[in-house]
N, C-alpha and C positions, 0 to 999 in steps of 0.2 A: 669485537666486543671485549676480548681479553686485554687489549691495549687500553681501552676506555676504563675498565675496572681497575687496571694498574695505575692509571693516571689519577683516578678519583681516590684511590687508597693513598697515593703519594701526597695528594693535596691535603687530605684530612690529617695525615701525619705532620705535614709541614705547618699546619695551622694550630693543631691541638697540642702536640707534644712539646714544642719549643718553649712554651710559657713556663714549663717546669724546669727546663734545661738552661735557661738564661734569664737571670733575675734583673740585671742592670741594664741591658740594651746597649747598643753601640753608641758612640758619640753622635750627638744630633748634628754636628757640623764636620765637614771634611777638613783635613784627612783624619781617619780614625786612629792612625798610629799603629805601631807594631803590635801583633804580628801581621797585620793587613798590609798588603802592597797594592799599589794602583795597577789595575789590569793593563792599562795602556802603556805602562813603563816596562812590563814584562812580556807583552805580546804585541804583534803588529796590528794594533787596534787603535782607533782614534780616542782621544782623551774623553770625549763625550759621545756616547752612542745614542742617536735618537731613538726614543722608546725605552731606553734602559738607563741612561744617565752616565755619570762618572762612577765607574765600578771599582770597588776594592774587594779583595778576598784574602783569606789566609791560605797560602799554597798548600799546606798540609790537609786542607779540607776539600781539595778538588777531587772529583769533578763537581760534586753536588753544590758545594758552597756551604754557607750562604755567601752571596755577593751582596755587598752593601751598595745601594744605588743612591747617589747624591745628585741634586739638581744643579743648575748653573750657579746658584748662589751658595752652594755648599751645604744645603739642608738635606738631611736623610729623608729620603722620599719613599724608598721601597727596599725590601729584602727579596733577593731573587735566588732561586734554586735551579740549577741546570742538571737534570736528572737523565742519564743515558737510558734510552728506551730498551736497549739490549739488556742492561742490568735489571730493569724492571721485569722484562719478559723471562729472565732467568731466575727470578725470585729474590733478587738482592733487595734488602731493606735499607732505607736511609733513616735510621732512628736517632732521636735526640738532636735533630737540627736546631740550631739556634736562630733567633730572630733579631733583627736590628732594633726593633721597637715592638712593644706589646700592642700598641694601637694598630689595628688593621681595618681599613675602611672598605677594601674590595680585594679580590683575588682574580688574576687572569692566568690561564694555562694555555700554552700554545706550543706547537711543534717548531723545532729548528733543525735543519738538515746538518748542522755542524759549522764550526768556525774555529779560529785559532784559540787554543786553550781547552776546548771541548769539541774535539773533531768529529766524534760520532754523532749520529742523529739523537736528539734528546728533546725533552720537554722543558720549557721554561715555566716555572711556577713563580709568579710575581705577586708579592704581598705589598699592596700600597698602604702607606701609613697615614694618609689623610685624604680627604675628599679631592683636593687639588693636585695630588702627587702625579697622577697619570698625565695630566696636562702639562705639568712642569717638566716632565721627562720627555715629552713628545718631540720637542725641537731644541 
């Protein structure tokens, strides 16, 4: 139950707070430019990750992100946060997280056991920026 409460709190912060922290949004087309780097160029990951897209992140904002997710056509489709479960359980807050775009059509939250770049178990919080975004990122 404690984990569920932590995840719900993280989700509410990532949806509500960023609107005040980030007024302009990320570039609607990839690549977003400095200080963002393409995740696949920095880590042993594919350029396009099914379900997540082509990811860009500011290294200084790791592990939580935001990760900007672009579809195969280079359209910004989602903002993703990768929040370590251990940090949430220890009371760490992730305040003032920015968003790639203010329009959010849906949010998914799910567990990930770890991967290059965010090795510890963590929650993916995915904010989809339009109705078709999830489908465009799927394959």
